[in-house]
N, C-alpha and C positions, 0 to 999 in steps of 0.2 A: 580069077583073073589070072592070068599068065605072065609072068614077069621074067627078063631077061638081065643078068647084073651082071658086067665086068669088073674085073680088079687087076691091076697090073703089079706084081710083085717080085721087088730084086731079091736077089740071094746067091750063094756060090755054091749051095747043094740043091738037090730035091727036096732032102727033109727040110733046109731053112726056107724055102719056097713054098711048103705045104704048111708048115707052121705059119708063116706070114699069111697065108690064104685064109687060115683058119681065122685067125686073132681079127683079119679084115674082115671076114662074113660074121663072128661074134660080135664086133664093134657094128655093123649095121645092123644087124639083128637087134641089139640093145641086151643081147643076152648070152652070158658069159660063157652058158653049157651048152650053145649051138654047134650042131657039126653040119658040114658040108654036104648038101644034099648027093645022091649017090651017083645021080646023072650028072653032075657038074664035070666040065672037061677043063684039061691043062694043058696049054701049049705052051712050051718054054722055047726062047729066041736064046741064040749066042751070038749076043750082038757086040761084040769084040770093044765096045764102046770105053769100057773099065776092064783092067784084067782081073778074072778069076769071079765076074759077074754076071751071072744070066739073068734075063728077064723072063717071068712067069706070067702068064695071061691066063685067067683063071675066068671062065664062063659057068654061071650058075643059072640055070632054068628052076623057077620054082612058081609055087600058087600065092599069089598076096590077096587077103581079104579086105575090102574097102569098109572101114570102120568108121 
């Protein structure tokens, strides 16, 4: 089965957002060595709600197996 997972990550730089996305994915998978799938999509929004804070929306499309 295919699944789409979406996370919202806040950071002030692209690197912070990417690190946060990777950590959230690893937590979600329960695997500290998990890497983001290559077809993941990152959308960054400058919402101006907080100074120097960007919001990254990461969409991950992946295959899940029913256990």
